C-alpha positions as CSV (number, residue, x, y, z in Angstrom):
1,X,41.9,-72.9,-64.8
2,X,45.3,-73.7,-64.6
3,X,44.8,-77.0,-66.5
4,X,43.0,-75.6,-69.1
5,X,45.7,-72.7,-69.6
6,X,48.2,-76.0,-69.6
7,X,46.2,-77.7,-72.2
8,X,46.1,-74.8,-74.6
9,X,49.9,-74.2,-73.8
10,X,50.8,-77.9,-74.8
11,X,47.5,-79.2,-76.9
12,X,47.5,-81.9,-74.1
13,X,46.0,-83.0,-71.3
14,X,45.5,-86.2,-69.3
15,X,42.9,-86.9,-67.0
16,X,43.3,-90.1,-64.7
17,X,40.4,-92.5,-64.1
18,X,37.8,-90.3,-65.8
19,X,36.4,-93.7,-66.5
20,X,35.2,-96.2,-63.5
21,X,35.8,-100.2,-64.2
22,X,32.8,-101.1,-65.3
23,X,32.2,-97.9,-68.0
24,X,35.7,-99.6,-69.6
25,X,34.9,-102.7,-69.3
26,X,31.3,-102.3,-71.3
27,X,33.1,-100.6,-73.8
28,X,35.8,-103.3,-74.1
29,X,32.9,-106.0,-74.0
30,X,31.5,-104.1,-76.9
31,X,34.4,-103.7,-78.5
32,X,35.4,-107.4,-78.6
33,X,32.2,-108.4,-80.1
34,X,32.4,-105.9,-83.0
35,X,35.9,-106.7,-83.1
36,X,34.9,-110.1,-84.1
37,X,32.6,-109.7,-87.0
38,X,28.8,-110.6,-85.6
39,X,27.6,-107.2,-85.2
40,X,25.5,-107.1,-88.0
41,X,25.0,-103.4,-87.9
42,X,28.4,-102.4,-88.7
43,X,29.9,-102.9,-91.9
44,X,32.9,-104.7,-92.9
45,X,33.8,-100.8,-94.2
46,X,34.2,-99.5,-90.8
47,X,36.5,-102.4,-89.6
48,X,40.2,-101.8,-90.9
49,X,42.8,-104.5,-91.1
50,X,46.5,-103.9,-90.2
51,X,48.3,-103.2,-93.7
52,X,50.7,-105.8,-93.3
53,X,48.2,-108.4,-92.4
54,X,45.9,-107.3,-95.6
55,X,49.3,-108.1,-97.9
56,X,49.8,-111.3,-96.4
57,X,53.2,-110.3,-94.8
58,X,51.9,-110.9,-91.6
59,X,49.6,-113.3,-89.6
60,X,47.3,-113.1,-86.5
61,X,45.7,-115.6,-84.5
62,X,41.8,-114.4,-85.0
63,X,40.2,-112.0,-87.0
64,X,40.0,-109.3,-84.2
65,X,42.8,-109.8,-83.6
66,X,44.2,-108.4,-87.1
67,X,42.0,-104.9,-86.8
68,X,44.2,-102.0,-87.1
69,X,41.0,-99.5,-85.6
70,X,37.2,-99.5,-85.7
71,X,35.4,-96.4,-87.1
72,X,32.6,-94.4,-86.2
73,X,30.9,-96.9,-83.7
74,X,29.2,-94.1,-82.2
75,X,27.3,-93.1,-85.5
76,X,25.8,-96.8,-85.2
77,X,25.8,-98.8,-81.9
78,X,24.3,-97.3,-78.9
79,X,26.5,-98.0,-76.6
80,X,29.7,-96.0,-78.0
81,X,27.0,-93.0,-78.5
82,X,26.5,-93.0,-74.7
83,X,29.9,-93.5,-74.5
84,X,30.6,-90.3,-76.9
85,X,27.8,-88.8,-74.6
86,X,29.3,-89.0,-70.9
87,X,29.2,-86.0,-69.2
88,X,32.4,-86.9,-67.6
89,X,33.9,-86.9,-71.5
90,X,31.7,-83.7,-72.5
91,X,32.5,-82.0,-69.1
92,X,36.2,-81.8,-70.0
93,X,36.2,-81.3,-73.6
94,X,33.5,-78.5,-72.7
95,X,35.7,-76.9,-70.3
96,X,38.2,-76.2,-73.5
97,X,35.8,-75.4,-76.2
98,X,33.5,-74.2,-74.4
99,X,29.4,-75.5,-75.1
100,X,27.8,-76.8,-78.6
101,X,30.0,-79.4,-78.7
102,X,29.7,-81.8,-82.2
103,X,30.7,-85.4,-82.7
104,X,32.7,-85.2,-86.1
105,X,34.9,-89.1,-85.9
106,X,35.0,-91.7,-83.7
107,X,38.1,-94.3,-84.1
108,X,38.9,-97.2,-81.7
109,X,42.2,-98.0,-82.3
110,X,43.0,-102.2,-81.9
111,X,47.0,-102.2,-81.9
112,X,46.8,-105.9,-82.2
113,X,49.7,-108.1,-80.4
114,X,52.5,-108.6,-82.6
115,X,51.0,-107.2,-85.9
116,X,50.2,-103.7,-84.6
117,X,51.8,-101.4,-86.3
118,X,53.2,-97.9,-86.2
119,X,51.0,-94.7,-86.8
120,X,53.1,-91.8,-88.3
121,X,53.5,-88.6,-87.6
122,X,50.4,-86.2,-88.4
123,X,48.4,-83.7,-87.2
124,X,44.7,-84.3,-87.1
125,X,42.4,-81.7,-88.9
126,X,44.3,-81.7,-92.1
127,X,43.0,-85.0,-92.8
128,X,39.2,-84.7,-93.9
129,X,38.1,-81.8,-91.1
130,X,37.5,-78.3,-92.0
131,X,36.3,-76.5,-88.7
132,X,36.4,-72.7,-88.0
133,X,38.4,-71.8,-85.4
134,X,40.7,-74.6,-86.1
135,X,39.5,-75.9,-82.4
136,X,38.9,-79.9,-82.3
137,X,39.4,-81.8,-79.6
138,X,39.8,-85.7,-79.4
139,X,39.1,-87.4,-76.4
140,X,41.5,-90.5,-76.2
141,X,40.2,-93.2,-73.7
142,X,42.0,-96.1,-72.8
143,X,40.7,-98.9,-72.8
144,X,43.9,-101.2,-71.8
145,X,47.0,-100.4,-70.0
146,X,48.8,-98.3,-72.6
147,X,52.4,-98.4,-72.1
148,X,55.5,-97.8,-74.4
149,X,55.9,-101.3,-74.8
150,X,52.6,-101.8,-76.7
151,X,52.7,-98.8,-78.8
152,X,51.0,-95.9,-76.6
153,X,50.5,-92.5,-78.2
154,X,53.4,-90.0,-78.3
155,X,52.9,-86.1,-78.4
156,X,55.0,-83.1,-79.3
157,X,53.6,-80.7,-77.0
158,X,52.9,-77.2,-78.0
159,X,53.1,-77.8,-82.1
160,X,49.7,-77.3,-82.0
161,X,49.8,-73.7,-81.9
162,X,52.2,-73.8,-85.5
163,X,48.6,-73.9,-87.5
164,X,48.3,-76.5,-90.4
165,X,52.3,-78.2,-91.0
166,X,53.5,-78.8,-94.2
167,X,53.4,-82.8,-94.8
168,X,57.2,-82.6,-95.4
169,X,57.4,-81.4,-92.0
170,X,55.7,-84.0,-90.4
171,X,58.3,-86.4,-92.4
172,X,61.2,-84.4,-90.8
173,X,59.6,-85.2,-87.4
174,X,59.1,-88.7,-88.5
175,X,62.5,-89.7,-89.7
176,X,64.2,-87.8,-86.0
177,X,61.9,-90.4,-84.0
178,X,62.5,-93.3,-85.9
179,X,66.4,-92.3,-85.4
180,X,66.0,-91.6,-81.6
181,X,66.4,-88.1,-82.2
182,X,63.1,-86.4,-81.3
183,X,63.7,-85.3,-77.3
184,X,60.6,-83.4,-77.2
185,X,58.8,-86.3,-77.9
186,X,56.3,-87.2,-74.9
187,X,55.1,-91.2,-74.4
188,X,52.0,-90.8,-73.0
189,X,51.3,-93.9,-70.8
190,X,48.4,-94.2,-68.9
191,X,46.4,-96.8,-66.7
192,X,42.7,-98.0,-68.2
193,X,40.0,-95.7,-67.8
194,X,42.3,-92.5,-67.7
195,X,41.8,-89.8,-71.2
196,X,44.1,-87.5,-72.6
197,X,42.5,-84.7,-74.8
198,X,44.1,-83.2,-77.5
199,X,44.1,-80.9,-79.9
200,X,43.3,-81.6,-83.6
201,X,46.5,-79.5,-84.9
202,X,49.0,-81.6,-82.1
203,X,51.7,-83.5,-84.3
204,X,51.4,-87.2,-82.5
205,X,52.4,-91.1,-83.3
206,X,52.6,-94.2,-82.1
207,X,54.8,-96.9,-82.5
208,X,54.0,-100.7,-82.8
209,X,52.9,-102.9,-80.5
210,X,56.2,-105.0,-79.8
211,X,54.0,-107.3,-76.7
212,X,52.6,-109.9,-76.5
């Protein structure tokens, strides 16, 4: 109950080691296979190349290492659908939202070495979701260790309680973050297998991947 209250106060909750090593390895291998472009049931439209790579400004060693993200895998792939239905994940979300859960979207952020780019400050819900009441929870599962060097998520706790925030305000937070003037920013450093659960209205971003 205390952790549920903390989620509604902060808009984010981390559950360490929610997925075991076997679950993480299954997802990692499947992700690498899909990212190789060999999965015929996943369309190219679901695989997004890093913007600067697609413009020819940067080069990646492989096609997989050029990808920014892969989307809607759980709607087409049995391994990712199994993950989306994982009772451990759903148990946490049900404790936050109650039963009768619906999956609206899934994404796998690749954040490849050297070319993985920053994601600017934003709220998820205004970018394509109309939900009433406006309570959406994302489970972000780390398949690799997520560190400040390789571009972990960064949250602004409590901002979900402000409702939908004007995008001009998003940009103000973004500029403060770039200037190093955002002390309330919380980096989500997580080990593989850990999951963060965040509200669809919390402001969040991520840094570029500066690691190898």
